[in-house]
C-alpha positions in Angstrom: 7.9 -18.8 8.9 9.7 -16.6 11.4 8.6 -18.8 14.3 9.7 -21.9 12.4 13.1 -20.4 11.7 13.6 -19.5 15.3 12.5 -23.1 16.3 14.9 -24.6 13.8 12.3 -26.4 11.7 12.7 -24.0 8.7 16.2 -24.2 7.4 16.2 -21.9 4.3 14.4 -18.9 3.0 14.2 -17.2 -0.4 13.0 -13.5 -0.1 12.0 -11.5 -3.2 11.7 -7.8 -3.0 10.9 -7.5 0.7 12.9 -6.1 3.7 11.5 -7.8 6.8 14.4 -6.6 8.9 13.0 -3.1 8.5 9.3 -3.8 8.0 8.5 -6.5 10.6 7.0 -5.3 13.9 9.4 -7.4 16.0 12.8 -6.6 14.3 14.9 -8.4 17.0 12.9 -11.6 16.4 13.2 -11.3 12.7 17.0 -10.9 12.9 17.1 -13.9 15.2 15.1 -16.0 12.7 17.2 -15.0 9.7 20.5 -15.7 11.6 19.1 -19.2 12.6 18.6 -20.2 9.0 21.2 -22.5 7.3 20.8 -20.6 4.0 19.2 -17.2 3.1 18.7 -16.0 -0.4 17.5 -12.4 -1.1 16.6 -11.1 -4.6 16.7 -7.3 -4.5 17.5 -4.2 -6.5 19.4 -2.6 -3.6 21.5 -3.9 -0.7 18.8 -3.6 2.0 19.2 -4.5 5.7 17.8 -7.9 4.9 20.0 -8.4 1.9 23.1 -7.7 4.1 22.2 -10.7 6.2 21.9 -13.0 3.2 24.3 -15.8 2.1 23.5 -15.1 -1.5 22.1 -11.8 -3.0 20.6 -12.2 -6.5 20.7 -8.7 -8.2 17.3 -8.0 -9.8 16.2 -5.6 -12.4 14.1 -2.6 -11.4 10.7 -1.9 -12.9 11.9 0.3 -15.8 14.5 -2.4 -16.7 12.1 -5.1 -17.6 8.9 -6.0 -19.5 5.8 -7.2 -17.7 2.3 -6.7 -16.3 1.5 -5.5 -12.8 -1.7 -5.2 -10.8 -2.3 -2.0 -8.7 -4.3 -1.8 -5.5 -7.3 -0.6 -7.5 -7.3 -3.9 -9.4 -6.0 -2.2 -12.6 -3.6 -4.4 -14.6 -1.1 -2.4 -16.8 1.7 -3.4 -19.1 5.2 -1.8 -19.0 7.9 -2.1 -21.7 11.5 -2.0 -20.7 12.8 1.6 -21.0 16.5 1.0 -20.1 18.7 -2.1 -19.8 19.4 -3.6 -16.4 22.5 -2.2 -14.6 25.6 -4.2 -14.0 24.9 -7.9 -13.3 21.2 -7.4 -12.6 18.7 -9.8 -14.3 15.0 -9.8 -14.8 13.1 -11.5 -12.0 11.5 -13.9 -14.5 14.9 -15.0 -15.8 16.3 -15.5 -12.2 13.2 -17.6 -11.1 13.3 -19.6 -14.3 17.0 -20.5 -13.9 16.4 -21.7 -10.3 13.3 -23.6 -11.3 15.0 -25.4 -14.1 17.9 -26.4 -11.8 15.3 -27.9 -9.5 14.0 -30.1 -12.3 11.0 -27.9 -13.3 10.3 -26.9 -16.9 10.2 -23.1 -16.9 10.6 -22.3 -20.5 9.0 -18.8 -20.7 10.4 -16.8 -23.6 9.0 -13.5 -22.4 6.9 -11.8 -19.8 3.9 -12.0 -22.2 4.1 -15.8 -21.8 3.6 -15.4 -18.1 0.6 -13.3 -18.7 -0.8 -15.9 -21.1 -0.5 -18.5 -18.4 -2.3 -16.2 -16.0 -5.1 -15.8 -18.6 -5.5 -19.6 -18.7 -5.3 -20.3 -15.0 -7.2 -17.3 -13.4 -10.6 -16.7 -14.8 -10.7 -13.1 -13.5 -7.6 -12.4 -15.8 -8.9 -14.3 -18.8 -9.5 -11.3 -21.1 -6.4 -9.4 -20.1 -4.1 -9.9 -23.1 -1.0 -7.8 -23.6 -2.5 -6.3 -26.8 -5.7 -5.2 -25.1 -4.0 -3.9 -22.0 -1.6 -1.8 -24.1 -4.4 -0.5 -26.3 -6.6 0.9 -23.5 -3.8 1.6 -21.0 -5.1 -0.7 -18.3 -7.9 -3.1 -17.4 -9.4 -3.9 -14.0 -10.2 -7.4 -12.9 -12.6 -9.2 -13.1 -12.1 -9.4 -16.9 -13.0 -13.0 -17.9 -12.8 -12.6 -21.7 -11.7 -10.1 -24.3 -15.2 -8.8 -24.9 -15.7 -8.0 -21.2 -16.2 -4.2 -20.7 -13.8 -2.1 -18.6 -15.7 -1.2 -15.4 -15.6 -1.3 -11.7 -17.6 -3.8 -9.6 -21.2 -3.5 -10.8 -23.8 -6.2 -10.1 -27.6 -6.4 -10.3 -29.5 -5.7 -7.1 -29.8 -8.8 -5.0 -27.0 -10.7 -6.7 -23.4 -11.3 -5.5 -20.5 -12.2 -7.8 -18.6 -15.2 -6.7 -15.3 -13.3 -6.4 -16.6 -11.0 -3.7 -16.2 -11.8 0.0 -19.0 -12.3 2.4 -20.2 -9.6 4.7 -19.8 -10.2 8.4 -20.9 -8.2 11.4 -18.2 -7.9 14.1 -18.8 -6.8 17.7 -17.2 -3.8 19.2 -14.1 -4.5 21.2 -11.8 -2.3 23.4 -8.2 -2.0 22.3 -6.1 -4.8 23.5 -3.4 -3.6 26.0 -1.9 -7.0 26.9 -0.8 -8.2 30.3 2.2 -5.8 30.7 1.4 -3.1 33.2 5.0 -1.8 32.9 4.0 -0.7 29.3 0.8 1.3 29.8 0.9 3.2 26.5 -0.1 1.7 23.1 2.4 2.2 20.3 1.5 1.9 16.6 4.2 2.1 14.0 3.7 3.7 10.6 5.3 5.3 7.6 6.4 8.9 6.8 4.0 10.0 4.0 6.8 10.7 1.5 8.3 7.2 1.8 7.1 4.0 0.3 7.0 0.7 2.3 10.5 0.1 3.8 11.9 3.2 2.0 14.6 1.0 0.3 14.1 3.2 -2.8 12.6 6.4 -1.6 15.1 7.0 1.2 17.8 7.1 -1.5 16.2 10.3 -2.8 17.9 13.3 -1.2 15.0 15.6 -2.0 12.5 13.3 -0.2 14.8 12.6 2.7 15.6 16.2 3.4 11.9 17.0 3.8 11.3 14.3 6.5 14.6 12.9 7.6 13.9 12.2 11.3 12.1 9.5 13.2 9.0 10.9 14.8 6.6 9.8 17.5 3.2 11.2 18.0 2.1 11.7 21.7 -1.3 12.4 23.0 -1.0 16.0 24.6 -2.4 14.7 27.9 0.2 12.0 28.1 2.9 14.5 27.2 1.8 16.8 30.1 1.8 13.9 32.5 5.2 12.7 31.4 6.6 16.3 31.4 7.5 16.1 27.7 7.7 19.3 25.6 7.2 19.5 21.8 10.6 19.0 20.3 12.2 17.0 23.2 13.9 13.8 22.3 12.4 10.7 24.1 13.4 7.1 24.4 10.5 4.9 23.3 10.9 1.5 24.8 8.8 -1.6 24.2 9.1 -5.3 25.0 10.7 -5.8 21.6 13.3 -3.0 21.5 13.8 0.8 21.9 14.5 3.8 19.8 15.2 7.5 20.4 12.8 9.9 18.6 11.6 13.5 18.6 8.0 13.8 19.7 5.6 15.8 17.4 2.1 16.9 18.0 1.4 17.3 14.3 0.6 14.4 11.9 4.0 12.8 11.5 4.7 9.1 11.1 7.5 6.8 12.2 9.8 6.0 9.2 10.6 2.4 10.3 
């Protein structure tokens, strides 16, 4: 989509709960793509860097301000009940999407988040037995759960069999790291996150207690490279790539780049 926007073949984009201006590897290209759009809509709970570039920002409710089910990385599906009302003009995501869908001629008549879960039960066999009542009773269920009698368990299959939802094993050959054809950039750079901050940090960086513990942008340098480049621990360096540059303090401990 980024390439298509830069080329002019993608004219509009609707972004929900993501901040590509911060998260994408090539930020300059991302900004170029978003500027090239005729129309950009962002649905967010905070005015992120991406939201600031939008033509329209739809204020969304945060997790504690709405009902619904969510699936964690361990495949566990849990249900949350609204604890507090949405702030200001914020609306639940289901309401926003339904309003847009109905204006496009679709029939989105969901009365509640439990209606969405019921549709998931019908359309996705691995969610078939995950009703709101059962999830709330046990605190959470892991997929696959094809019916309401299916026990709560992790992946467990008889020897020699393979469930149809599992992927296929594949042996990959060993390859050397790809350095590219740019001799003027001889060092590999990998971006990452500071451990205390989640994803783009649009929520966690608003917490003073978290930001005070790890407020800086760090870069880890191999000690041998640091000696060769005459860099001392604590010196600020200018890290420059084909896509941009940033000033950061080198650290020889386990610290990670915030953006």
